C-alpha positions in Angstrom: -3.4 7.4 29.0 -6.7 5.6 29.7 -8.8 4.2 26.9 -11.3 7.0 27.4 -8.6 9.7 27.2 -7.2 8.2 23.9 -10.7 8.0 22.5 -11.4 11.6 23.5 -8.3 12.9 21.7 -9.1 11.1 18.5 -12.7 12.2 18.5 -11.7 15.8 19.1 -9.4 15.5 16.0 -12.2 14.1 13.9 -10.7 10.6 13.9 -13.1 8.8 16.2 -13.9 6.2 13.5 -10.8 4.3 14.5 -12.9 3.0 17.5 -15.8 1.9 15.3 -15.0 -1.8 15.7 -13.3 -1.5 19.0 -15.9 -3.4 21.0 -15.6 -6.4 18.7 -11.9 -6.8 19.4 -10.2 -9.3 21.7 -8.5 -7.9 24.8 -5.1 -8.3 23.1 -6.3 -6.6 20.0 -7.7 -3.7 22.0 -4.4 -3.3 23.8 -2.5 -3.3 20.5 -4.7 -0.7 19.0 -4.5 1.6 22.0 -0.7 1.3 22.2 -0.5 2.2 18.5 -2.8 5.1 18.8 -0.9 6.5 21.7 2.3 6.5 19.7 0.7 8.7 17.0 0.7 12.4 17.8 -2.7 13.0 16.0 -3.2 16.4 17.6 0.1 17.7 16.1 -0.8 16.2 12.7 -4.1 18.1 12.6 -4.6 20.4 9.7 -1.2 19.7 8.3 -2.6 16.5 6.8 -5.2 18.2 4.7 -2.7 20.9 3.7 -0.2 18.3 2.5 -2.9 16.5 0.6 -4.1 19.7 -1.0 -0.6 20.7 -1.9 0.1 17.4 -3.6 -3.0 17.9 -5.8 -2.0 21.3 -6.8 1.7 20.8 -7.4 3.1 23.2 -9.9 6.4 24.6 -11.2 8.1 27.2 -9.0 8.3 30.7 -10.3 11.5 31.4 -12.2 12.1 34.8 -10.5 12.7 33.1 -7.1 15.4 30.8 -8.4 19.2 31.2 -8.8 22.1 28.8 -8.8 24.0 28.5 -5.5 26.6 31.3 -5.8 30.3 30.6 -6.3 31.0 32.0 -2.9 29.1 29.1 -1.4 30.5 26.4 -3.8 33.5 24.3 -4.3 34.3 21.5 -6.8 36.7 18.6 -7.0 36.5 18.9 -10.7 37.7 22.5 -11.0 39.8 23.1 -7.9 43.6 23.0 -7.8 45.1 19.9 -6.3 46.8 21.9 -3.5 43.4 23.1 -2.4 41.9 19.7 -2.4 44.8 18.4 -0.4 44.2 21.0 2.2 40.6 19.9 2.5 41.7 16.3 2.8 44.3 17.1 5.5 41.8 19.1 7.5 39.2 16.3 7.3 41.8 13.6 8.2 42.8 15.6 11.3 39.2 15.5 12.5 38.8 11.8 11.8 42.1 11.1 13.6 40.8 13.0 16.6 37.5 11.1 16.8 35.3 14.1 15.9 33.6 12.6 12.8 30.5 10.4 12.7 28.5 9.0 9.8 24.8 8.2 9.4 23.4 5.9 6.7 19.8 6.3 5.8 18.9 2.6 5.4 15.2 2.4 5.9 14.3 1.2 2.5 13.6 -2.4 1.4 14.7 -3.8 -2.0 11.1 -4.1 -3.2 11.9 -2.9 -6.7 14.8 -5.3 -6.8 12.6 -8.3 -6.0 13.6 -8.5 -2.4 11.9 -7.7 0.9 15.3 -7.5 2.7 16.8 -4.2 3.7 18.4 -2.6 0.6 21.8 -2.4 2.3 21.8 -6.3 2.4 21.7 -6.4 -1.4 24.4 -8.1 -3.4 24.9 -6.1 -6.7 26.8 -9.1 -8.2 30.4 -8.2 -7.5 33.0 -11.0 -7.8 33.2 -11.1 -4.0 29.4 -10.9 -3.6 29.8 -8.3 -0.9 26.6 -6.5 0.2 26.3 -2.7 0.1 26.6 -2.7 3.9 29.9 -4.7 3.7 31.4 -2.3 1.1 30.5 0.6 3.4 31.9 -1.0 6.5 35.2 -1.8 4.8 35.5 1.8 3.7 35.1 3.0 7.3 37.7 0.5 8.5 40.2 1.6 5.7 39.7 5.2 6.5 40.4 4.6 10.2 43.6 2.9 9.2 44.7 5.6 6.7 44.1 8.5 9.2 45.4 6.7 12.2 42.1 7.3 14.0 42.4 7.3 17.8 38.8 6.1 18.0 36.5 4.1 15.7 34.3 6.2 13.5 30.7 5.9 14.9 28.4 4.5 12.2 24.7 5.2 12.9 22.3 3.0 10.9 18.9 4.6 10.4 16.3 1.8 9.7 12.5 1.7 9.5 9.9 -0.5 11.0 10.2 -3.3 8.4 14.0 -3.1 8.2 15.1 -2.6 11.8 15.4 -6.1 13.1 16.5 -7.7 9.8 19.3 -5.1 9.6 20.5 -5.8 13.2 20.4 -9.5 12.5 22.3 -9.1 9.2 25.1 -7.2 11.0 25.2 -9.7 13.8 25.4 -12.7 11.4 28.4 -11.1 9.6 30.2 -10.0 12.8 29.6 -6.4 12.0 31.9 -6.7 9.0 34.9 -6.2 11.1 33.7 -3.1 12.8 33.5 -3.0 16.6 30.0 -3.6 17.9 30.2 -0.4 19.9 30.8 1.8 16.9 27.7 0.5 15.0 24.5 2.0 16.4 21.0 1.2 15.1 18.0 3.5 15.3 14.7 3.7 13.5 13.0 6.6 11.7 9.4 7.2 12.8 6.1 6.2 11.2 3.0 8.2 10.2 -0.6 7.1 9.6 -2.0 6.8 6.1 -5.0 8.9 5.2 -8.0 9.0 2.8 -8.4 11.9 0.4 -10.6 13.6 3.0 -8.0 13.2 5.7 -9.4 10.3 7.6 -7.0 7.7 9.1 -7.1 4.4 7.2 -7.4 1.2 9.2 -5.5 -1.8 7.9 -7.5 -4.0 10.2 -10.0 -3.3 13.1 -7.0 -3.3 15.5 -4.3 -1.7 13.4 -3.8 1.7 11.7 -2.3 1.7 8.3 1.1 3.3 8.6 4.2 4.1 6.6 7.8 5.4 7.4 8.0 9.1 7.7 10.5 9.7 4.9 14.2 10.5 5.2 13.3 13.7 6.9 12.5 11.4 9.9 16.2 11.5 10.5 16.0 14.6 12.6 13.4 13.5 15.1 14.9 10.0 15.0 18.2 11.4 16.3 16.5 13.0 19.2 14.0 10.3 20.2 16.5 7.4 19.9 19.1 9.1 22.0 21.6 9.2 19.1 22.1 13.0 19.4 23.0 12.6 23.0 25.3 9.7 22.1 27.1 11.9 19.5 27.6 14.6 22.1 29.0 12.1 24.6 31.5 10.8 22.0 32.7 14.4 21.3 31.4 14.4 17.7 31.6 17.8 15.8 31.0 16.8 12.2 28.4 14.4 10.8 28.3 12.9 7.3 24.9 11.5 6.1 24.3 9.4 3.0 21.8 7.0 1.3 22.5 3.3 1.6 21.9 2.5 -2.1 25.0 4.3 -3.5 27.8 1.7 -4.0 30.4 4.4 -4.7 29.8 6.6 -1.6 33.0 7.9 0.0 32.0 7.6 3.6 33.3 10.3 5.9 35.1 11.7 2.9 38.0 13.8 4.3 37.8 16.2 1.4 34.1 16.8 2.0 34.6 17.2 5.8 37.5 19.6 5.3 35.7 21.6 2.6 32.6 22.1 4.9 34.9 23.1 7.8 36.8 25.6 5.6 33.5 27.2 4.7 32.3 27.1 8.4 29.1 25.4 7.0 26.2 24.4 9.2 25.1 22.2 6.2 26.9 21.2 3.1 25.8 19.0 0.2 27.6 16.9 -2.3 26.2 17.2 -5.9 27.1 15.9 -9.3 26.5 17.6 -12.6 23.2 16.7 -14.4 23.9 14.5 -17.3 21.4 16.5 -19.5 18.4 18.7 -19.2 16.0 15.8 -19.1 17.6 13.8 -16.3 15.0 13.2 -13.5 16.9 14.5 -10.5 16.2 17.1 -7.9 18.3 20.2 -8.0 20.1 22.1 -5.2 19.7 25.8 -5.8 19.0 29.2 -4.3 15.4 30.2 -3.7 14.6 33.6 -2.1 18.2 33.9 -1.2 18.1 30.6 0.8 19.4 27.1 -0.1 16.7 24.7 -1.3 16.1 21.5 -3.2 13.5 21.4 -5.9 12.2 18.1 -7.2 12.2 17.3 -10.9 8.4 17.8 -11.1 8.7 21.3 -9.7 11.0 22.6 -12.3 9.7 24.1 -15.6 11.1 22.9 -18.9 12.5 26.4 -19.6 14.4 26.3 -16.4 15.7 22.8 -17.0 17.1 23.8 -20.4 18.6 27.2 -19.4 22.3 27.4 -20.1 25.2 29.7 -19.2 28.8 30.2 -20.3 31.5 28.7 -18.1 35.3 28.4 -18.4 34.7 25.1 -20.1 32.0 26.3 -22.5 28.2 26.3 -22.3 26.6 24.3 -19.4 23.2 24.0 -17.8 22.6 26.9 -15.6 20.9 24.7 -13.0 23.1 21.5 -12.9 23.7 20.7 -9.2 22.0 17.4 -8.9 21.1 16.3 -5.4 22.6 12.9 -4.5 21.4 12.7 -0.9 24.8 13.2 0.6 25.1 15.8 3.3 27.3 17.2 6.0 26.0 18.7 9.2 27.9 20.5 11.9 27.1 19.2 15.4 26.2 22.8 16.4 23.4 22.7 13.9 22.1 19.3 14.8 22.1 20.2 18.5 19.3 22.7 17.7 16.8 20.1 16.6 15.0 19.9 20.0 14.1 23.6 19.7 12.9 23.5 16.1 9.4 24.6 15.1 8.7 21.3 13.3 5.8 22.6 11.2 8.2 25.2 9.8 11.3 23.0 9.5 9.7 19.8 8.4 6.5 20.2 6.4 4.6 17.1 5.4 4.4 15.8 1.8 1.6 13.6 0.7 2.0 10.8 -1.9 -1.0 9.1 -3.4 -0.4 5.3 -3.0 -2.0 1.9 -2.9 -2.7 1.3 0.8 -4.3 -1.9 2.2 -7.5 -1.1 4.1 -10.0 -2.9 6.1 -13.5 -3.4 4.6 -16.3 -3.8 7.2 -18.5 -5.1 4.4 -16.1 -7.8 3.3 -14.8 -8.3 6.9 -11.3 -8.5 5.5 -8.3 -6.4 4.5 -8.4 -5.3 0.9 -5.2 -4.8 -1.2 -6.3 -2.2 -3.8 -5.2 -2.4 -7.4 -5.2 1.4 -7.7 -4.0 4.2 -5.4 -6.6 4.9 -2.7 -4.9 7.0 -0.1 -2.0 9.1 1.0 1.2 8.3 2.7 2.9 11.3 4.5 6.6 11.8 4.5 9.2 14.5 5.3 12.3 15.2 3.3 15.8 15.5 4.8 16.4 18.6 2.7 13.3 20.5 3.9 15.4 22.1 6.6 17.8 23.7 4.1 15.9 27.0 3.7 16.2 27.6 7.5 19.9 28.0 7.0 21.3 31.4 5.8 23.1 31.0 2.5 26.3 32.1 4.2 26.1 28.9 6.4 25.5 26.5 3.5 28.1 25.0 1.1 27.8 23.1 -2.1 30.5 20.5 -3.0 30.6 19.2 -6.6 32.2 15.8 -7.2 32.7 13.5 -10.1 29.7 11.3 -10.8 31.8 8.4 -12.1 33.8 8.3 -8.9 31.1 8.9 -6.3 27.5 8.3 -7.5 25.9 5.1 -8.7 22.5 4.7 -7.0 20.6 1.3 -6.9 16.9 2.1 -7.6 15.6 -0.4 -10.2 15.5 -4.1 -11.0 17.9 -5.9 -13.3 17.2 -5.3 -17.0 15.9 -1.7 -16.6 17.6 1.2 -18.4 19.5 2.7 -15.5 20.3 2.7 -11.8 20.1 -1.1 -11.5 22.4 -3.8 -10.2 24.3 -4.0 -13.5 25.1 -0.3 -13.6 26.1 -0.3 -10.0 28.4 -3.3 -10.4 29.9 -1.9 -13.6 30.5 1.5 -12.1 32.4 0.0 -9.2 34.5 -2.4 -11.4 35.3 0.3 -13.9 36.4 2.6 -11.1 38.7 -0.2 -10.0 40.1 -0.4 -13.5 40.8 3.3 -13.6 42.7 3.0 -10.3 44.7 0.1 -11.6 45.6 1.9 -14.8 46.6 5.0 -12.8 48.9 2.9 -10.7 50.6 1.5 -13.8 48.8 -1.8 -14.1 46.8 -3.2 -17.0 43.2 -4.0 -16.1 41.1 -6.6 -17.8 38.3 -5.5 -20.1 35.5 -6.3 -17.6 37.0 -4.2 -14.8 38.6 -4.9 -11.5 37.1 -5.2 -8.0 39.3 -3.3 -5.6 38.2 -4.1 -2.1 37.7 -1.1 0.1 40.1 -2.6 2.6 42.7 -2.5 -0.1 42.1 1.1 -1.2 39.8 3.9 -0.2 40.2 6.1 -3.3 42.9 4.6 -5.4 45.9 4.9 -3.1 48.2 2.0 -2.2 48.0 0.1 -5.5 51.7 0.4 -6.5 52.0 -3.4 -6.4 50.1 -3.7 -9.7 52.6 -1.6 -11.6 53.6 -3.4 -14.8 51.2 -6.3 -14.2 48.4 -7.4 -16.5 45.5 -8.5 -14.4 43.2 -11.4 -15.2 39.4 -11.2 -15.6 37.4 -11.4 -12.3 40.4 -10.1 -10.3 39.8 -9.0 -6.8 42.5 -6.9 -5.2 
């Protein structure tokens, strides 16, 4: 597009102020601004921006009458199922992995800002005896699973990054020789970006030649798959099942055969792993049924009455709404193939978050870093597409928190979800595995390398042995 054409589009959308200082820019700065403005689909954003901002100001609890737990007919549980049924799921999943029909996507766009690091969160060392990063733990699980299943092809591992983490992530993998994975099976792609806005819906400029932008949230996964060519790559490889997870969970069972097999047995378009809420006050989103459709409600949307509601189960009283979202999902390839035909305004609404956004001050002739929130970042959530799926095509898979979920969110010394809790959860899992195999673990736990065991198998060699502290198997 010509400069005049770009200017005309932005003026028509009420955003002509982005050109206010254009004439003062150097030729390189002008070029950079125009290129950035062309990449932003401002016409499509339109009124959605103001709607998202208004919705964020008027957030309220959802009506109780609309909400029900996901029915038993759409649910399964590792905790409550017979071992024979779990074995069937595992066998079915392993068959698909062996045939090269399973791929995994890690959502790895976040930085370790809260952890005191600007590096991609997947590069973080949680303090294991081996000092392996989250990325290395996950790579080794993929390699072990390939070995266990006799995979005829490597499991494709798609790494979704963001602007700030894209090149550092690529460099990290290259520096570590892809952690033993083949270079061809590790594919990097970036989620999109969206401009930041004032309370009145005006684009914020970070400098006279740069729009303030932020990643588009984990919901950017869907368009990212299309725009990057990843969706076509999956089709070319013959992929039929896709496992998606968040990078910050050190216990994640990548391409979990039981999960894949369970989803297949239910003929699910989408399936989600969940863990039971610890208690009514735990700040987690819930997967439930809203208007007879699967949905995720954030903690802030749920009334205290709903949080505390209980019901009778075979094991006694339990929270009625207890399926905590852990950002761990299965998609059929048939479902993902439909992305290009989606009505994006319907499938992926924008959510606005009030944040501190650096902005350019014409008076000060410099970029100001505000001490208080001053504008809105837009994002989309990966679970926003769930209500577009009939309940019959959705499945919920409950797993054991201590074996599968230990997120890394906060800095050392905080109460929960920090490097210490992540490390301890992994070491104590290793201790349980050693004990189950007939060994005697040390008090501080055992680091069982993923290349040694995927889920506790193959540890017969520790039988009758008392392991020393700081042991790595």
